[in-house]
MARRO-916178 format. One record per residue (C-alpha): x, y, z; residue in one letter; residue number from 1. Coordinates in steps of 0.25 Angstrom, whole numbers. Layout:
       x       y       z   residu   num
       X       Y       Z        A   NUM
...
END
This chain:
       x       y       z   residu   num
       0       0       0        M     1
       5      14      -3        K     2
       8      22       9        H     3
       0      35      10        S     4
       7      48      14        P     5
       8      50      29        V     6
      -5      57      34        K     7
      -3      56      49        V     8
      11      58      55        R     9
      15      50      67        F    10
      21      62      74        N    11
      23      76      67        D    12
      33      83      76        I    13
      33      95      67        L    14
      19      98      70        A    15
      22     103      84        A    16
      33     112      78        Y    17
      24     118      68        H    18
      14     121      79        E    19
      24     130      86        A    20
      34     133      76        A    21
      36     148      78        P    22
      37     146      93        Q    23
      47     135      92        T    24
      56     142      82        I    25
      56     154      92        A    26
      60     145     103        A    27
      71     140      96        I    28
      75     154      91        A    29
      76     158     105        R    30
      87     147     108        V    31
      94     151      96        L    32
      94     166      99        E    33
      99     163     114        R    34
     109     153     109        G    35
     108     144     122        D    36
     108     131     114        F    37
     113     122     125        I    38
     106     122     139        M    39
      99     135     135        G    40
      87     142     141        R    41
      76     134     134        A    42
      82     121     141        V    43
      80     127     155        H    44
      66     133     151        D    45
      62     119     145        F    46
      67     112     157        E    47
      59     121     167        K    48
      46     120     158        E    49
      46     105     156        F    50
      49     102     171        A    51
      37     111     174        A    52
      28     104     164        Y    53
      32      91     169        C    54
      31      95     184        G    55
      45      91     187        A    56
      55      99     194        Q    57
      67      98     185        F    58
      68      96     170        C    59
      82      93     163        V    60
      82      94     148        G    61
      91      85     140        C    62
      94      80     126        S    63
      83      69     124        S    64
      74      60     131        G    65
      85      49     131        T    66
      95      58     138        T    67
      84      62     148        A    68
      83      47     152        L    69
      98      45     152        H    70
      99      58     161        L    71
      88      53     170        A    72
      94      40     173        L    73
     108      45     175        L    74
     104      57     184        A    75
      96      47     192        A    76
     108      38     194        G    77
     104      26     185        I    78
     116      19     180        G    79
     124       6     179        P    80
     118      -6     187        G    81
     104       1     187        D    82
      91      -5     180        E    83
      81       4     174        V    84
      67      -1     171        I    85
      60       4     159        T    86
      50       0     147        T    87
      54      -7     134        P    88
      43       1     127        M    89
      50      14     125        T    90
      60      21     116        F    91
      75      16     119        I    92
      79      29     125        A    93
      72      24     138        T    94
      81      12     140        S    95
      94      17     133        E    96
      94      28     144        A    97
      95      17     154        I    98
     106      10     147        G    99
     114      23     145        H   100
     113      26     160        A   101
     120      12     162        G   102
     108       6     168        A   103
     100      -7     164        K   104
      87      -6     156        V   105
      76     -15     162        V   106
      63     -16     154        F   107
      49     -18     160        A   108
      36     -21     152        D   109
      25     -11     149        I   110
      10     -10     152        D   111
       2     -13     140        R   112
      -8      -2     142        E   113
       1      10     146        T   114
      14       5     138        L   115
      22      10     150        N   116
      30       2     160        L   117
      22      -8     168        D   118
      25      -6     183        P   119
      24     -21     185        R   120
      34     -24     175        A   121
      43     -13     180        V   122
      42     -19     195        E   123
      46     -32     190        A   124
      58     -27     183        A   125
      64     -20     195        I   126
      77     -26     200        T   127
      87     -22     211        P   128
      94     -14     200        K   129
      82      -6     196        T   130
      84       9     198        R   131
      74      15     189        A   132
      62      14     180        V   133
      60      22     167        I   134
      46      24     164        F   135
      42      28     150        V   136
      29      35     148        H   137
      27      28     134        L   138
      20      37     124        H   139
      18      47     135        G   140
       9      38     144        N   141
      12      40     159        P   142
       5      28     163        S   143
      12      19     173        G   144
      21      30     179        I   145
      14      30     192        L   146
      16      15     194        E   147
      30      15     190        I   148
      33      27     199        A   149
      27      20     211        E   150
      35       7     207        L   151
      48      15     206        C   152
      45      22     220        R   153
      43       8     226        R   154
      56       2     221        H   155
      64      15     222        G   156
      67      16     207        L   157
      70      28     199        L   158
      58      32     189        L   159
      62      39     177        I   160
      51      43     167        E   161
      53      42     152        D   162
      44      53     147        C   163
      49      54     133        A   164
      35      53     128        Q   165
      27      59     140        A   166
      28      74     139        H   167
      14      78     144        G   168
      11      65     151        A   169
       5      67     165        F   170
      -1      58     175        V   171
     -13      63     184        A   172
      -6      58     197        E   173
     -17      66     205        K   174
     -30      73     201        V   175
     -27      85     193        N   176
     -12      83     195        Q   177
      -4      78     183        L   178
      10      73     183        R   179
      19      73     171        H   180
      27      61     166        A   181
      41      61     171        G   182
      38      66     185        T   183
      35      53     191        F   184
      49      47     191        G   185
      62      54     195        R   186
      65      58     181        V   187
      56      60     168        G   188
      63      60     155        C   189
      58      67     142        F   190
      61      67     128        S   191
      58      78     119        F   192
      61      71     105        F   193
      53      79      94        P   194
      42      69      94        A   195
      39      69     109        K   196
      27      76     115        N   197
      37      87     119        L   198
      47      87     107        G   199
      59      95     104        A   200
      66      97      90        F   201
      76      86      93        G   202
      80      78     105        D   203
      78      83     119        A   204
      74      78     133        G   205
      72      81     148        A   206
      71      75     161        I   207
      62      80     172        I   208
      64      77     187        T   209
      61      82     201        N   210
      74      76     206        D   211
      84      88     206        Q   212
      96      79     206        Q   213
      92      71     194        I   214
      89      84     187        A   215
     103      90     191        L   216
     110      77     187        Q   217
     103      76     173        A   218
     106      90     170        R   219
     121      88     173        R   220
     122      75     165        L   221
     115      81     153        L   222
     125      92     152        N   223
     139      85     153        H   224
     138      83     168        G   225
     140      98     170        R   226
     139     106     182        Q   227
     145     118     175        D   228
     150     120     161        K   229
     163     113     163        Y   230
     160     106     176        L   231
     155      92     174        H   232
     151      83     186        L   233
     148      71     178        V   234
     149      66     164        E   235
     136      70     157        G   236
     130      71     144        F   237
     126      81     133        N   238
     111      79     135        Y   239
     107      93     135        R   240
      93      98     130        L   241
      95     107     118        D   242
      90     121     120        T   243
      83     122     107        I   244
      75     109     110        Q   245
      72     115     124        A   246
      66     127     117        A   247
      57     119     108        V   248
      53     110     120        L   249
      50     122     129        L   250
      40     128     118        L   251
      34     114     116        R   252
      32     111     130        L   253
      21     122     130        K   254
      12     114     121        S   255
      15     100     127        L   256
       3      98     135        S   257
      -6     103     123        Q   258
       2      93     114        S   259
      -1      81     124        V   260
     -16      85     124        L   261
     -16      84     109        R   262
      -9      71     109        R   263
     -19      65     119        N   264
     -31      71     111        G   265
     -25      63      98        I   266
     -24      50     106        C   267
     -38      51     111        V   268
     -42      53      97        Q   269
     -34      40      93        Y   270
     -40      32     105        Q   271
     -54      36     102        E   272
     -53      34      87        G   273
     -46      20      89        L   274
     -55      15     100        A   275
     -60       1      97        G   276
     -48      -4      89        L   277
     -39     -15      94        P   278
     -29      -5      99        L   279
     -23      -2     113        T   280
     -19      12     118        F   281
      -9      16     128        Q   282
     -16      18     141        K   283
     -14      30     151        L   284
     -18      24     164        C   285
     -17      37     172        Y   286
     -25      50     172        E   287
     -15      60     165        G   288
     -10      63     152        V   289
      -4      53     142        H   290
       6      62     134        A   291
       3      54     121        R   292
      16      54     115        H   293
      12      43     106        L   294
      -2      36     104        F   295
       2      21     103        A   296
      -9      10     100        I   297
      -7      -5     102        G   298
     -11     -13      90        V   299
      -8     -27      87        E   300
      -7     -24      72        Q   301
       2     -13      74        R   302
      11     -14      62        D   303
       0     -16      53        L   304
      -7      -4      58        L   305
       5       4      57        Q   306
       7       0      42        K   307
      -8       3      40        F   308
      -7      17      46        L   309
       5      20      38        S   310
      -1      16      25        E   311
     -12      27      29        H   312
      -2      38      31        G   313
      -1      37      47        I   314
      12      36      54        E   315
      13      28      67        T   316
      24      24      76        G   317
      28      12      85        I   318
      33      15      99        H   319
      40       6     101        Y   320
      42      -6      91        P   321
      53     -13      99        I   322
      53     -13     114        P   323
      66     -10     120        L   324
      69     -23     126        H   325
      69     -29     112        L   326
      78     -18     106        Q   327
      92     -22     101        P   328
      98     -12     110        A   329
      94     -21     122        Y   330
      97     -35     115        A   331
     108     -37     125        H   332
      98     -37     136        R   333
      91     -49     130        E   334
      77     -45     132        F   335
      67     -55     127        K   336
      55     -53     118        Q   337
      43     -54     127        G   338
      50     -49     139        Q   339
      42     -36     139        F   340
      29     -41     132        P   341
      20     -29     133        I   342
      31     -20     128        A   343
      33     -29     116        E   344
      18     -30     113        K   345
      17     -15     114        V   346
      29     -13     105        A   347
      23     -23      94        A   348
       9     -16      95        T   349
      10      -1      97        T   350
       8       9      86        L   351
       9      24      89        S   352
      -1      33      81        L   353
       1      47      76        P   354
       1      57      87        L   355
       6      71      89        Y   356
      -1      83      94        P   357
      -4      90      81        Q   358
      -9      77      74        L   359
     -22      81      68        P   360
     -35      74      73        P   361
     -39      70      58        E   362
     -26      63      57        Q   363
     -29      55      70        V   364
     -42      52      65        D   365
     -35      46      52        Y   366
     -26      38      60        V   367
     -38      32      68        I   368
     -46      30      55        E   369
     -34      22      49        K   370
     -31      14      62        V   371
     -46      10      62        R   372
     -45       6      48        A   373
     -34      -3      51        F   374
     -43     -11      60        F   375
     -54     -11      50        G   376
     -63      -2      58        D   377
END
């Protein structure tokens, strides 16, 4: 069958730029005019505003979400001989940061409905060497974080939150009191990759924390271990947040809440329009806000549906087709097929539909129409 031209983009990162192009260009121009390209004013301003948005005491900007995770582990004292539990259903940045810190990655299976770490599987994976858990808010869903936080408290474990997809995710911990993802553990780690809910024009990241010592150590490590320009207390890294990226993020932060509302509205449209089909949807099991970075459906005929939608001009994504324990990078660990069956099942059956804040409602309707057509509806 001849493929149609693309009618529906999976994600149009330029749409957000075009919505605020004059303001964005002006923000970048201010950095150019000041010439403070490294650790400039916009970095400080963004850190202050993002910490306030998340309800954290400290924010430390850095060069990517991956370096945020690495800094969080190192600043918290995680290293050789330690074990860190995390999910196999995530991007490899989560686990590779553990390895780069010198610690051992330990995987635990996920919950079929939330797609996040299953607290029972985490508890079963704890050993005397376990020092920390990295909880991933997959697709922007904070479900499970309260249970994992309590588990870590009982076992005396450090909790780090991977919030790379969770900008704008909240849990209603009490009536009329929302708490942002990343504030339940000791450290929350964010990516500002261009396709994220809060995206820069390149790589960028940040950690948030209420622990002053971790913030201080992370800030020191990301800038060559410096205390002063030529006084280095430790060997560090060049993990600094670029000032131009910070300027872009500072501007885009103003519209983040509205963007998440748009994402949620599109997802409601999808769920209502796809009701009654043999599909499963990721479940938000708390009162709060799912950040809806992705809209993932579970479908047994995933590959056939993806091909069908492509033939009708609809782009889709698979997040993630190979769970981490089966990646070649971890072949030396001799993980087995079937070791984490729920993660493997999700990897084989999950399809992400088009989703970005500027996605027109009529295109959402078109996607719904074609998915229903695939099932002969």
